[in-house]
Each structure stands twice: as C-alpha cells, then as structure tokens.
C-alpha positions as a Markdown table, in Angstrom:
| # | Residue | x | y | z |
|---|---|---|---|---|
| 1 | Unk | 121.5 | 84.4 | 88.1 |
| 2 | Unk | 122.8 | 83.3 | 91.7 |
| 3 | Unk | 120.5 | 79.9 | 91.4 |
| 4 | Unk | 122.5 | 78.8 | 88.3 |
| 5 | Unk | 126.2 | 79.0 | 89.4 |
| 6 | Unk | 127.9 | 77.1 | 92.2 |
| 7 | Unk | 129.0 | 80.2 | 94.3 |
| 8 | Unk | 127.9 | 83.4 | 93.4 |
| 9 | Unk | 130.1 | 86.4 | 93.9 |
| 10 | Unk | 129.0 | 88.9 | 96.7 |
| 11 | Unk | 127.7 | 91.4 | 94.3 |
| 12 | Unk | 125.3 | 89.0 | 93.0 |
| 13 | Unk | 124.4 | 87.2 | 96.1 |
| 14 | Unk | 123.5 | 90.7 | 97.9 |
| 15 | Unk | 122.4 | 92.5 | 94.5 |
| 16 | Unk | 119.0 | 93.4 | 95.9 |
| 17 | Unk | 120.5 | 94.7 | 99.2 |
| 18 | Unk | 123.1 | 96.8 | 97.0 |
| 19 | Unk | 120.7 | 98.1 | 94.9 |
| 20 | Unk | 118.9 | 99.3 | 98.0 |
| 21 | Unk | 121.4 | 100.7 | 99.9 |
| 22 | Unk | 122.2 | 102.9 | 96.6 |
| 23 | Unk | 119.1 | 104.0 | 96.2 |
| 24 | Unk | 118.9 | 105.3 | 99.9 |
| 25 | Unk | 122.5 | 106.5 | 100.0 |
| 26 | Unk | 123.1 | 110.4 | 99.9 |
| 27 | Unk | 126.7 | 110.4 | 101.6 |
| 28 | Unk | 129.7 | 111.6 | 99.8 |
| 29 | Unk | 131.4 | 109.0 | 97.5 |
| 30 | Unk | 134.7 | 109.1 | 96.7 |
| 31 | Unk | 135.8 | 108.7 | 92.8 |
| 32 | Unk | 133.3 | 106.2 | 91.0 |
| 33 | Unk | 132.4 | 104.4 | 94.0 |
| 34 | Unk | 128.8 | 103.0 | 93.9 |
| 35 | Unk | 128.4 | 103.6 | 97.7 |
| 36 | Unk | 129.5 | 106.1 | 100.3 |
| 37 | Unk | 132.1 | 104.7 | 102.7 |
| 38 | Unk | 129.5 | 104.9 | 105.5 |
| 39 | Unk | 127.4 | 102.6 | 103.4 |
| 40 | Unk | 130.3 | 100.3 | 102.6 |
| 41 | Unk | 130.8 | 99.8 | 106.2 |
| 42 | Unk | 127.0 | 99.3 | 106.7 |
| 43 | Unk | 126.9 | 96.4 | 104.2 |
| 44 | Unk | 129.7 | 94.8 | 105.2 |
| 45 | Unk | 128.7 | 94.8 | 109.2 |
| 46 | Unk | 125.3 | 95.2 | 109.3 |
| 47 | Unk | 123.1 | 97.9 | 110.1 |
| 48 | Unk | 122.0 | 99.0 | 113.5 |
| 49 | Unk | 118.6 | 100.2 | 114.9 |
| 50 | Unk | 120.4 | 103.8 | 115.1 |
| 51 | Unk | 121.4 | 103.7 | 111.4 |
| 52 | Unk | 117.6 | 104.7 | 111.2 |
| 53 | Unk | 117.0 | 102.6 | 108.0 |
| 54 | Unk | 113.8 | 101.4 | 106.7 |
| 55 | Unk | 115.1 | 97.4 | 106.6 |
| 56 | Unk | 117.6 | 95.6 | 108.3 |
| 57 | Unk | 121.1 | 94.8 | 106.8 |
| 58 | Unk | 122.4 | 91.5 | 107.8 |
| 59 | Unk | 126.2 | 91.5 | 109.3 |
| 60 | Unk | 128.6 | 89.7 | 106.5 |
| 61 | Unk | 131.9 | 89.8 | 107.9 |
| 62 | Unk | 132.8 | 89.5 | 111.8 |
| 63 | Unk | 135.7 | 91.3 | 113.1 |
| 64 | Unk | 136.7 | 94.3 | 114.7 |
| 65 | Unk | 134.8 | 97.8 | 113.2 |
| 66 | Unk | 138.3 | 99.6 | 113.0 |
| 67 | Unk | 139.9 | 96.9 | 110.8 |
| 68 | Unk | 136.7 | 97.4 | 107.9 |
| 69 | Unk | 137.1 | 101.6 | 108.5 |
| 70 | Unk | 140.6 | 101.4 | 108.0 |
| 71 | Unk | 140.4 | 99.2 | 104.9 |
| 72 | Unk | 137.6 | 101.5 | 103.5 |
| 73 | Unk | 139.9 | 104.8 | 104.2 |
| 74 | Unk | 142.9 | 103.3 | 102.5 |
| 75 | Unk | 141.0 | 102.4 | 99.0 |
| 76 | Unk | 139.5 | 106.1 | 99.4 |
| 77 | Unk | 143.0 | 107.2 | 99.2 |
| 78 | Unk | 145.9 | 106.6 | 96.3 |
| 79 | Unk | 147.2 | 103.7 | 98.4 |
| 80 | Unk | 146.7 | 99.7 | 97.9 |
| 81 | Unk | 145.3 | 97.7 | 100.9 |
| 82 | Unk | 147.0 | 94.6 | 101.8 |
| 83 | Unk | 144.8 | 92.2 | 104.5 |
| 84 | Unk | 147.3 | 90.1 | 106.1 |
| 85 | Unk | 146.8 | 87.3 | 108.6 |
| 86 | Unk | 146.7 | 83.4 | 109.5 |
| 87 | Unk | 144.9 | 81.2 | 106.9 |
| 88 | Unk | 141.1 | 81.4 | 107.5 |
| 89 | Unk | 140.8 | 84.5 | 109.1 |
| 90 | Unk | 138.4 | 86.2 | 106.5 |
| 91 | Unk | 140.5 | 88.4 | 104.4 |
| 92 | Unk | 139.7 | 87.1 | 101.1 |
| 93 | Unk | 135.9 | 87.5 | 102.1 |
| 94 | Unk | 136.7 | 91.0 | 103.3 |
| 95 | Unk | 137.9 | 91.8 | 100.2 |
| 96 | Unk | 135.1 | 90.5 | 98.1 |
| 97 | Unk | 132.8 | 92.3 | 100.3 |
| 98 | Unk | 134.9 | 95.5 | 99.9 |
| 99 | Unk | 134.8 | 95.1 | 96.0 |
| 100 | Unk | 131.3 | 94.3 | 95.9 |
| 101 | Unk | 130.3 | 97.6 | 97.8 |
| 102 | Unk | 132.4 | 100.0 | 96.0 |
| 103 | Unk | 132.8 | 98.5 | 92.5 |
| 104 | Unk | 129.9 | 96.2 | 92.3 |
| 105 | Unk | 132.6 | 93.9 | 90.8 |
| 106 | Unk | 134.5 | 91.3 | 93.0 |
| 107 | Unk | 135.5 | 89.0 | 90.1 |
| 108 | Unk | 138.8 | 91.2 | 88.8 |
| 109 | Unk | 141.2 | 88.6 | 90.8 |
| 110 | Unk | 144.6 | 87.6 | 90.2 |
| 111 | Unk | 145.7 | 84.5 | 92.3 |
| 112 | Unk | 149.7 | 84.6 | 93.2 |
| 113 | Unk | 151.4 | 81.4 | 92.7 |
| 114 | Unk | 154.9 | 80.4 | 91.9 |
| 115 | Unk | 153.7 | 80.4 | 88.2 |
| 116 | Unk | 152.2 | 83.9 | 88.3 |
| 117 | Unk | 153.8 | 86.1 | 85.6 |
| 118 | Unk | 153.9 | 89.6 | 84.6 |
| 119 | Unk | 151.5 | 89.0 | 82.0 |
| 120 | Unk | 148.8 | 88.2 | 84.6 |
| 121 | Unk | 148.9 | 91.4 | 85.9 |
| 122 | Unk | 149.4 | 93.5 | 82.9 |
| 123 | Unk | 148.6 | 92.3 | 79.6 |
| 124 | Unk | 148.9 | 89.2 | 77.0 |
| 125 | Unk | 148.2 | 88.7 | 73.3 |
| 126 | Unk | 146.1 | 86.5 | 71.3 |
| 127 | Unk | 148.3 | 84.9 | 69.2 |
| 128 | Unk | 146.1 | 83.8 | 66.6 |
| 129 | Unk | 144.9 | 87.4 | 66.3 |
| 130 | Unk | 148.6 | 88.8 | 66.2 |
| 131 | Unk | 149.5 | 86.4 | 63.3 |
| 132 | Unk | 146.5 | 87.6 | 61.2 |
| 133 | Unk | 146.5 | 91.2 | 61.9 |
| 134 | Unk | 149.5 | 92.4 | 64.0 |
| 135 | Unk | 149.7 | 93.5 | 67.4 |
| 136 | Unk | 146.9 | 96.0 | 68.5 |
| 137 | Unk | 144.5 | 96.8 | 71.1 |
| 138 | Unk | 142.3 | 94.4 | 69.6 |
| 139 | Unk | 144.5 | 91.6 | 69.9 |
| 140 | Unk | 145.7 | 92.4 | 73.3 |
| 141 | Unk | 144.5 | 90.3 | 76.3 |
| 142 | Unk | 144.0 | 92.9 | 79.3 |
| 143 | Unk | 144.7 | 91.1 | 83.0 |
| 144 | Unk | 142.2 | 91.6 | 85.6 |
| 145 | Unk | 144.3 | 94.3 | 87.0 |
| 146 | Unk | 144.2 | 96.2 | 83.6 |
| 147 | Unk | 140.5 | 96.0 | 83.7 |
| 148 | Unk | 140.2 | 97.3 | 87.0 |
| 149 | Unk | 142.5 | 100.0 | 85.9 |
| 150 | Unk | 140.6 | 101.3 | 82.8 |
| 151 | Unk | 137.2 | 100.8 | 84.5 |
| 152 | Unk | 138.1 | 102.7 | 87.7 |
| 153 | Unk | 137.3 | 100.1 | 89.7 |
| 154 | Unk | 138.8 | 97.5 | 92.5 |
| 155 | Unk | 141.3 | 95.1 | 91.5 |
| 156 | Unk | 142.4 | 92.1 | 93.7 |
| 157 | Unk | 145.6 | 90.0 | 94.4 |
| 158 | Unk | 145.2 | 87.0 | 96.4 |
| 159 | Unk | 148.3 | 85.4 | 98.3 |
| 160 | Unk | 150.5 | 88.2 | 97.0 |
| 161 | Unk | 153.7 | 86.6 | 98.8 |
| 162 | Unk | 153.2 | 83.4 | 96.9 |
| 163 | Unk | 154.2 | 85.4 | 93.6 |
| 164 | Unk | 158.0 | 85.9 | 92.7 |
| 165 | Unk | 159.7 | 89.2 | 93.0 |
| 166 | Unk | 159.5 | 90.0 | 89.1 |
| 167 | Unk | 155.8 | 89.8 | 89.5 |
| 168 | Unk | 156.2 | 91.9 | 92.7 |
| 169 | Unk | 157.9 | 94.8 | 91.3 |
| 170 | Unk | 155.5 | 95.2 | 88.1 |
| 171 | Unk | 153.1 | 95.8 | 90.6 |
| 172 | Unk | 155.2 | 98.7 | 92.2 |
| 173 | Unk | 155.0 | 100.5 | 89.0 |
| 174 | Unk | 151.2 | 100.4 | 88.8 |
| 175 | Unk | 150.8 | 101.1 | 92.4 |
| 176 | Unk | 152.8 | 104.3 | 92.1 |
| 177 | Unk | 152.7 | 105.2 | 88.5 |
| 178 | Unk | 149.1 | 104.2 | 88.0 |
| 179 | Unk | 149.7 | 103.3 | 84.3 |
| 180 | Unk | 150.6 | 100.4 | 82.2 |
| 181 | Unk | 152.9 | 101.0 | 79.2 |
| 182 | Unk | 152.6 | 98.9 | 76.0 |
| 183 | Unk | 156.0 | 99.1 | 74.3 |
| 184 | Unk | 154.9 | 96.6 | 71.3 |
| 185 | Unk | 152.5 | 99.2 | 70.1 |
| 186 | Unk | 153.1 | 102.7 | 68.5 |
| 187 | Unk | 150.0 | 104.2 | 69.2 |
| 188 | Unk | 147.7 | 103.9 | 72.1 |
| 189 | Unk | 150.3 | 102.5 | 74.0 |
| 190 | Unk | 149.6 | 103.6 | 77.6 |
| 191 | Unk | 146.6 | 102.4 | 79.7 |
| 192 | Unk | 146.0 | 104.9 | 82.4 |
| 193 | Unk | 144.0 | 103.9 | 85.7 |
| 194 | Unk | 140.5 | 105.8 | 86.1 |
| 195 | Unk | 139.8 | 107.5 | 89.6 |
| 196 | Unk | 138.2 | 104.9 | 91.6 |
| 197 | Unk | 141.2 | 102.3 | 90.5 |
| 198 | Unk | 143.0 | 100.5 | 93.8 |
| 199 | Unk | 144.3 | 97.0 | 94.8 |
| 200 | Unk | 143.5 | 94.9 | 97.6 |
| 201 | Unk | 145.7 | 92.2 | 98.2 |
| 202 | Unk | 146.2 | 89.4 | 100.8 |
| 203 | Unk | 148.8 | 87.5 | 102.2 |
| 204 | Unk | 149.1 | 84.9 | 104.6 |
| 205 | Unk | 151.4 | 85.4 | 107.6 |
| 206 | Unk | 152.4 | 82.0 | 107.8 |
| 207 | Unk | 154.3 | 82.5 | 104.6 |
| 208 | Unk | 156.8 | 84.9 | 105.5 |
| 209 | Unk | 160.1 | 84.0 | 103.7 |
| 210 | Unk | 158.2 | 82.5 | 101.0 |
| 211 | Unk | 158.7 | 85.5 | 98.7 |
| 212 | Unk | 158.9 | 88.4 | 101.1 |
| 213 | Unk | 157.6 | 91.9 | 100.1 |
| 214 | Unk | 160.4 | 94.4 | 99.2 |
| 215 | Unk | 160.5 | 97.8 | 101.0 |
| 216 | Unk | 159.4 | 99.6 | 97.9 |
| 217 | Unk | 156.2 | 97.5 | 97.5 |
| 218 | Unk | 155.3 | 97.7 | 101.1 |
| 219 | Unk | 155.4 | 101.4 | 101.2 |
| 220 | Unk | 152.7 | 101.6 | 98.3 |
| 221 | Unk | 150.2 | 99.5 | 100.7 |
| 222 | Unk | 148.4 | 100.3 | 104.0 |
| 223 | Unk | 148.6 | 97.1 | 106.3 |
| 224 | Unk | 145.6 | 96.0 | 108.0 |
| 225 | Unk | 146.5 | 92.7 | 110.3 |
| 226 | Unk | 143.3 | 90.7 | 110.7 |
| 227 | Unk | 143.8 | 88.5 | 113.9 |
| 228 | Unk | 142.6 | 85.1 | 114.5 |
| 229 | Unk | 139.0 | 85.3 | 115.9 |
| 230 | Unk | 139.6 | 84.1 | 119.6 |
| 231 | Unk | 136.2 | 85.8 | 121.0 |
| 232 | Unk | 133.6 | 83.0 | 121.6 |
| 233 | Unk | 130.7 | 84.9 | 120.7 |
| 234 | Unk | 132.0 | 86.3 | 117.3 |
| 235 | Unk | 133.4 | 82.6 | 116.5 |
| 236 | Unk | 130.0 | 81.5 | 117.2 |
| 237 | Unk | 128.1 | 84.0 | 115.0 |
| 238 | Unk | 130.6 | 83.3 | 112.2 |
| 239 | Unk | 130.4 | 79.5 | 112.3 |
| 240 | Unk | 126.5 | 79.9 | 112.4 |
| 241 | Unk | 126.3 | 82.2 | 109.6 |
| 242 | Unk | 128.6 | 80.3 | 107.1 |
| 243 | Unk | 126.7 | 77.0 | 108.1 |
| 244 | Unk | 123.3 | 78.6 | 107.2 |
| 245 | Unk | 124.8 | 79.3 | 103.8 |
| 246 | Unk | 126.2 | 75.8 | 103.5 |
| 247 | Unk | 122.5 | 74.3 | 104.5 |
| 248 | Unk | 120.9 | 76.8 | 101.9 |
| 249 | Unk | 123.3 | 76.1 | 99.3 |
| 250 | Unk | 122.7 | 72.4 | 99.4 |
| 251 | Unk | 119.2 | 72.8 | 100.6 |
| 252 | Unk | 119.5 | 70.6 | 103.6 |
| 253 | Unk | 117.4 | 70.7 | 106.5 |
| 254 | Unk | 119.2 | 69.7 | 109.5 |
| 255 | Unk | 119.5 | 71.2 | 113.0 |
| 256 | Unk | 122.6 | 72.3 | 114.5 |
| 257 | Unk | 122.7 | 71.4 | 118.1 |
| 258 | Unk | 124.1 | 74.3 | 120.4 |
| 259 | Unk | 125.6 | 71.5 | 122.4 |
| 260 | Unk | 127.6 | 70.2 | 119.3 |
| 261 | Unk | 128.7 | 73.8 | 118.3 |
| 262 | Unk | 130.0 | 74.4 | 121.9 |
| 263 | Unk | 131.8 | 71.1 | 121.7 |
| 264 | Unk | 133.4 | 72.2 | 118.7 |
| 265 | Unk | 134.5 | 75.8 | 119.6 |
| 266 | Unk | 135.6 | 74.2 | 122.9 |
| 267 | Unk | 138.0 | 71.7 | 121.1 |
| 268 | Unk | 139.1 | 74.1 | 118.9 |
| 269 | Unk | 140.0 | 76.4 | 121.9 |
| 270 | Unk | 141.9 | 73.6 | 123.9 |
| 271 | Unk | 144.1 | 72.5 | 120.6 |
| 272 | Unk | 144.8 | 76.5 | 120.4 |
| 273 | Unk | 146.1 | 76.7 | 123.9 |
| 274 | Unk | 148.1 | 73.4 | 123.5 |
| 275 | Unk | 149.6 | 74.7 | 120.4 |
| 276 | Unk | 150.6 | 78.3 | 121.9 |
| 277 | Unk | 152.3 | 76.4 | 124.7 |
| 278 | Unk | 154.2 | 73.8 | 122.7 |
| 279 | Unk | 157.9 | 74.2 | 122.8 |
| 280 | Unk | 158.6 | 72.7 | 119.2 |
| 281 | Unk | 156.8 | 72.2 | 115.7 |
| 282 | Unk | 156.6 | 68.6 | 116.4 |
| 283 | Unk | 154.2 | 69.2 | 119.3 |
| 284 | Unk | 152.0 | 71.3 | 117.4 |
| 285 | Unk | 149.5 | 70.3 | 114.9 |
| 286 | Unk | 149.9 | 71.4 | 111.2 |
| 287 | Unk | 146.6 | 73.2 | 111.0 |
| 288 | Unk | 146.3 | 76.9 | 112.1 |
| 289 | Unk | 142.9 | 75.9 | 113.8 |
| 290 | Unk | 141.3 | 79.0 | 112.3 |
| 291 | Unk | 137.8 | 79.7 | 112.1 |
| 292 | Unk | 137.7 | 78.4 | 108.6 |
| 293 | Unk | 138.8 | 75.1 | 109.5 |
| 294 | Unk | 136.2 | 74.7 | 112.1 |
| 295 | Unk | 133.5 | 75.6 | 109.7 |
| 296 | Unk | 135.1 | 73.0 | 107.4 |
| 297 | Unk | 134.8 | 70.5 | 110.2 |
| 298 | Unk | 131.0 | 71.2 | 110.4 |
| 299 | Unk | 130.7 | 70.9 | 107.0 |
| 300 | Unk | 132.2 | 67.8 | 106.7 |
| 301 | Unk | 130.0 | 66.4 | 109.2 |
| 302 | Unk | 126.9 | 67.8 | 108.3 |
| 303 | Unk | 127.4 | 66.5 | 104.6 |
| 304 | Unk | 128.5 | 63.1 | 106.3 |
| 305 | Unk | 125.1 | 63.0 | 108.3 |
| 306 | Unk | 122.9 | 64.2 | 105.2 |
| 307 | Unk | 124.3 | 61.4 | 102.9 |
| 308 | Unk | 125.4 | 59.0 | 104.8 |
| 309 | Unk | 123.8 | 59.0 | 108.2 |
| 310 | Unk | 120.2 | 59.3 | 109.5 |
| 311 | Unk | 120.1 | 63.2 | 108.9 |
| 312 | Unk | 120.8 | 64.0 | 112.5 |
| 313 | Unk | 123.9 | 65.5 | 113.4 |
| 314 | Unk | 125.6 | 63.5 | 115.9 |
| 315 | Unk | 128.9 | 64.0 | 118.3 |
| 316 | Unk | 130.2 | 60.9 | 116.8 |
| 317 | Unk | 130.1 | 62.2 | 113.4 |
| 318 | Unk | 131.6 | 65.4 | 114.6 |
| 319 | Unk | 134.7 | 63.9 | 116.5 |
| 320 | Unk | 135.5 | 61.8 | 113.3 |
| 321 | Unk | 135.3 | 64.8 | 110.9 |
| 322 | Unk | 137.6 | 66.6 | 113.4 |
| 323 | Unk | 139.9 | 64.0 | 113.5 |
| 324 | Unk | 139.8 | 63.5 | 109.7 |
| 325 | Unk | 140.4 | 67.0 | 108.9 |
| 326 | Unk | 143.0 | 67.8 | 111.5 |
| 327 | Unk | 145.3 | 64.7 | 111.0 |
| 328 | Unk | 147.3 | 65.8 | 108.2 |
| 329 | Unk | 150.8 | 64.7 | 109.1 |
| 330 | Unk | 151.2 | 61.1 | 110.2 |
| 331 | Unk | 152.1 | 60.1 | 113.0 |
| 332 | Unk | 152.8 | 63.6 | 114.5 |
| 333 | Unk | 149.2 | 65.2 | 114.0 |
| 334 | Unk | 147.7 | 61.8 | 115.0 |
| 335 | Unk | 149.7 | 61.5 | 118.2 |
| 336 | Unk | 149.0 | 65.1 | 119.2 |
| 337 | Unk | 145.2 | 64.4 | 118.8 |
| 338 | Unk | 145.5 | 61.1 | 120.6 |
| 339 | Unk | 146.9 | 62.7 | 123.5 |
| 340 | Unk | 144.0 | 65.4 | 123.4 |
| 341 | Unk | 141.7 | 62.8 | 123.5 |
| 342 | Unk | 143.0 | 60.7 | 126.4 |
| 343 | Unk | 144.3 | 63.6 | 128.4 |
| 344 | Unk | 141.3 | 66.5 | 128.1 |
| 345 | Unk | 138.4 | 64.5 | 125.9 |
| 346 | Unk | 138.0 | 61.4 | 128.2 |
| 347 | Unk | 138.2 | 63.4 | 131.6 |
| 348 | Unk | 135.6 | 65.8 | 130.2 |
| 349 | Unk | 133.4 | 63.1 | 129.1 |
| 350 | Unk | 133.4 | 61.5 | 132.8 |
| 351 | Unk | 132.8 | 65.0 | 134.2 |
| 352 | Unk | 130.0 | 66.3 | 131.9 |
| 353 | Unk | 128.5 | 63.7 | 130.4 |
| 354 | Unk | 125.9 | 64.1 | 127.6 |
| 355 | Unk | 127.4 | 64.8 | 124.0 |
| 356 | Unk | 131.0 | 64.3 | 125.2 |
| 357 | Unk | 130.5 | 61.0 | 125.5 |
| 358 | Unk | 129.7 | 60.3 | 121.8 |
| 359 | Unk | 132.3 | 62.7 | 121.0 |
| 360 | Unk | 135.0 | 60.6 | 122.8 |
| 361 | Unk | 133.9 | 57.5 | 121.3 |
| 362 | Unk | 133.8 | 58.9 | 118.0 |
| 363 | Unk | 137.1 | 60.3 | 118.3 |
| 364 | Unk | 138.6 | 57.2 | 119.4 |
| 365 | Unk | 137.3 | 55.5 | 116.5 |
| 366 | Unk | 138.6 | 57.9 | 114.0 |
| 367 | Unk | 142.1 | 58.0 | 115.5 |
| 368 | Unk | 142.1 | 54.0 | 115.5 |
| 369 | Unk | 141.2 | 54.1 | 111.9 |
| 370 | Unk | 143.6 | 56.1 | 110.9 |
| 371 | Unk | 146.6 | 54.8 | 113.2 |
C-alpha cells in the first residue's frame, strides 16, 4: 500500500515493525492499546542495546525522552493531550506516531481552521438519505472524533487554537462527558466513548491571541511543550533522517556532503541568534527558523539539483534555496538576509574558504535576483 500513495501514514509505513513489536510485547496495555507504554516509547524513540531486542528499532522522533513519556502517560489517563510549540518542532509527527503505535490508526484527524464547525467534531447528515428515509444512524455522517470515540482509539485535532470558541466549547463536553448526544434521533441517540478513546491536539505557540483556549478547555488537557531543537547533534540527526526519507520517496541518488549540512545548520543558528537579539519585529525574519524549515530548504536544493542541475548538491544551490525560502516579506526579510550575507557569510568565506565561497556567491546572486 505504501508504494501506491504519496505519503503513507505511520501505521502503514512502519506496519512490519509494529507487527513485530506487538508479537514480542508482554507488557501491560491500558484499555484497547495495541502496544504497552514501554513499547510505544521504544517505537518512537528507537531501541537501545539494553532493551534486549532481537532487532533494531530506528528512532523516528528526535527530542527529549521526557516529552514522549509524559505524552504516553497522559493518553493512558482520561485527559486529552495538547502538544504546543513553535511551527516545525515535530508536534504533528509526534501525534501521528503516538496514534499509530497506540491505535494503529493515525488518520482520524480534524484540521482546525476558522471554517471548522461543530459538525466537524461531532456529526453531520447525508442530505439525500435524510430526504429519502429520514434521520437515522444510517444517514448520519460521524466525524473523525466520533469515529475515534466509537472505536476506542486516538482522535487528533490539528491547530486547535485556529478553531473558533464554539468548536472549542463542543470539545469540552466530549473530553469531560465522553459522549455525544444526537437530539435529532429518538432512539440510539447517544454515542459513548469506548475505553481507549482520547484526543491529541496540537497548537502553534505563535498563534496566541488567534482563538485563545478557555480555562475550562485547558483543564481537560495535559500540556506538553515541544521546544525548538537547538542541540546541533539532534538537529543534524533530524535533518539527515528526513532527507533520507525524501531521497527514498523520490528515488533520488544524491550525496549530502557533510560540509554543506554544517553550513546549513550554522546559517540557521546564526539567524536564530540574530532574531533573539533583535529589538523589534522588523529586524527579525518572518520565518520561525525551525528544523522543519531547514529540511524544506534542503529539500528544495536537492530537487533543484536533481531536476535542473548536474545531480550534485552544490553550495550555490543551497544558498539560493535558503534565500528563496526565507525571504517572505519584501523588503524587510531581504534586507535582513542581505545584511547577514555581508556581515557574516562574507567574512566567514574569507576566513574559512571552501564551500563557504560558493555559498557566498549563491546567496549574493539570489538576493540580487529578488531585489
């Protein structure tokens, strides 16, 4: 199945691994969980020699072990889990991995937007069936959250703070009462949550003030704050992991020179430091400068090299992708990047040489083109 679709969900992509973990898992499992909490953690963070397994389980999410453990413990309770952090910190990926390991289904997802309605988290109706046969359970269209309740599995709510207060209020009753009433029906008019049901929500910490969560809704969630990855070793592992996936998905054979990866990581570190010391928003790039955005820059450079270059990733191409990806506001972002190129990249190029020379020229050309 994974070869027939553009992006396989985690439970499909890692199906063989999950099957094997289930077969050797003798730990206690809460409710209807497919794996024990220890095995869920192992699936997400990867195995170590001390685990005593007959095979290696690769690491899929890179972050503090305590974040994963607290998330798992929360889902074993009757509370919802809210993963909150800056864009690109891996919140959605962690939510998907948790759902895949616990329920073998990560696709019961509601996407929070200004247009999300109460119907999206409860139910709606098949109008043609209602006209033909009237309102019944057969003519009802359950939401992903209602499906999760009936199946006793994990439901996901992406970008919770982007949904309106009415939608958030409807979620309060689901999290507290664990059932949904269907007043349109006389019989069979309550859907009760089965053991194992829970909700993983994500929220962008930069969206404060969009639709702030009420105190009542906050009390129904345990918060796990996912910080921006600042450890160079961890960030390198994440970028390499995602880049390998990208190359496999596109069936591209292209080497990622370690020196170019170091240049990319150093550039983002420099720009983050500059943003942290800036005194106003005009002196900061609009980009969050997250690890996910680094991966996006690298993906752009790789695909450009593959389709329009000589299938070799070069510093000039990487610089052009970085400038093109981060120069979102004009002229503000472009001025910040121009200042960085002249004040940091140019001296570094003179001092260190090597790939920094190509990176300098590629960035200059991209800035001139966009100016």
